[in-house]
matplotlib code that plots the C-alpha trace (Angstrom):
import matplotlib.pyplot as plt

x = [-3.0, -4.4, -3.5, -4.5, -6.7, -4.3, -6.8, -6.4, -2.4, -2.2, -4.5, -3.2, -1.0, -0.3, -0.4, -0.2, -1.5, -4.1, -5.5, -7.9, -7.3, -4.8, -5.3, -4.8, -4.8, -6.4, -4.0, -6.6, -5.6, -9.4, -9.9, -8.8, -9.4, -8.9, -9.6, -9.9, -9.2, -9.7, -6.5, -9.4, -9.0, -11.9, -14.1, -16.7, -19.5, -19.2, -21.7, -19.0, -16.7, -16.8, -18.7, -15.2, -14.1, -17.1, -16.7, -13.1, -14.0, -16.6, -14.2, -11.3, -13.6, -15.2, -11.9, -10.4, -13.9, -13.2, -9.6, -10.0, -12.8, -10.4, -7.1, -8.8, -11.6, -14.2, -18.1, -18.9, -17.7, -18.8, -18.2, -19.2, -18.7, -19.5, -17.3, -19.2, -16.1, -13.4, -15.1, -12.6, -14.2, -13.0, -14.7, -14.0, -13.4, -14.0, -13.5, -15.9, -15.9, -18.7, -15.8, -14.5, -14.6, -17.7, -19.7, -22.4, -22.5, -21.2, -17.3, -17.5, -16.9, -17.4, -14.0, -11.0, -8.5, -5.7, -2.6, -0.5, 3.2, 4.7, 6.1, 2.6, 0.7, 3.2, 2.1, -1.7, -0.8, 0.9, -1.4, -4.1, -1.2, -1.4, -5.2, -4.8, -2.6, -1.6]
y = [-24.6, -21.8, -18.1, -14.8, -12.9, -10.2, -7.4, -8.3, -8.8, -5.1, -3.7, -5.7, -6.3, -9.9, -9.9, -13.6, -17.1, -19.2, -22.6, -22.2, -18.4, -16.1, -12.8, -9.6, -5.7, -3.7, -0.7, 2.0, 3.4, 5.3, 2.2, -1.0, -3.4, -7.0, -9.7, -13.5, -15.5, -19.2, -20.6, -23.1, -23.2, -21.6, -20.7, -17.7, -18.5, -20.1, -22.7, -23.9, -24.8, -28.2, -28.3, -28.5, -25.7, -23.7, -23.9, -23.2, -19.9, -19.1, -19.8, -17.8, -15.1, -14.8, -14.9, -12.0, -10.1, -10.3, -9.7, -6.3, -5.5, -5.7, -4.2, -1.3, -0.2, 0.1, 0.9, -1.8, -4.8, -4.8, -8.2, -8.6, -11.3, -9.5, -10.2, -8.3, -7.0, -9.5, -12.9, -15.1, -15.9, -13.2, -11.7, -8.5, -7.0, -3.5, -1.8, 1.0, 4.0, 7.0, 9.2, 7.2, 9.0, 7.7, 6.5, 5.6, 4.9, 1.7, 2.0, 1.3, 4.2, 6.9, 8.4, 7.7, 5.3, 6.6, 4.3, 3.4, 3.5, 0.4, 0.7, 1.8, -1.2, -3.4, -1.3, -2.0, -5.8, -6.1, -4.5, -6.8, -10.0, -8.8, -10.0, -12.9, -15.5, -15.8]
z = [-13.8, -12.0, -13.2, -11.7, -13.7, -15.5, -14.6, -10.7, -11.4, -13.0, -9.8, -7.2, -4.6, -3.3, 0.3, 0.8, 0.4, 2.1, 2.2, -1.1, -1.7, -2.9, -0.9, -2.8, -1.5, -4.4, -5.0, -3.5, -0.4, -0.2, 1.7, 3.4, 0.4, -0.1, -2.2, -2.0, -5.3, -5.3, -6.8, -9.0, -12.7, -14.8, -11.5, -12.2, -9.3, -5.7, -6.9, -9.0, -6.1, -4.8, -1.2, 0.3, -1.2, -0.7, 3.1, 3.1, 1.0, 3.7, 6.2, 4.8, 3.9, 7.5, 8.8, 6.5, 7.3, 11.2, 11.1, 8.7, 11.3, 14.1, 12.5, 10.7, 13.5, 10.8, 10.8, 8.2, 6.4, 2.6, 1.2, -2.5, -5.6, -8.5, -11.4, -13.8, -15.7, -14.1, -14.7, -12.6, -9.0, -6.6, -3.3, -2.4, 1.4, 2.1, 5.1, 5.3, 7.6, 8.2, 6.9, 3.8, 0.4, -0.7, 2.3, 2.6, -1.2, -2.9, -3.2, -7.3, -9.2, -6.5, -6.4, -8.6, -7.0, -4.8, -5.5, -2.6, -2.5, -2.2, 1.5, 2.2, 0.7, 2.9, 6.2, 5.6, 4.9, 8.2, 9.6, 8.9, 9.1, 13.1, 13.2, 10.2, 9.9, 6.1]

ax = plt.figure().add_subplot(projection="3d")
ax.plot(x, y, z, "-o")
ax.set_aspect("equal")
plt.show()
């Protein structure tokens, strides 16, 4: 049975469910930052998914990236699956702006997270939902 890693559950809002992945919003209002987590037990790497699951993940990731770009009007989309601190496979999607808190450097550790209020988090999720069905 699939269980979301405790750190992701602690740090994120559940935004929705796709065919393969849970869609999360990271609780950091410095950037629109969504995370896809395939609902597959004991997976750490993309290559551990079946071919069909890999194709679904790719499609969901590309769709999310396009929708985020359209919804937020960002200058660049950063997409990464690191897993150095949370071993469960998850793919970060960060909308970047030339005026954001860490541009042009990576977002990790650049500035402290600015938590959303619950209402503001829902507004960001709804903004994405207008461009991406989930």
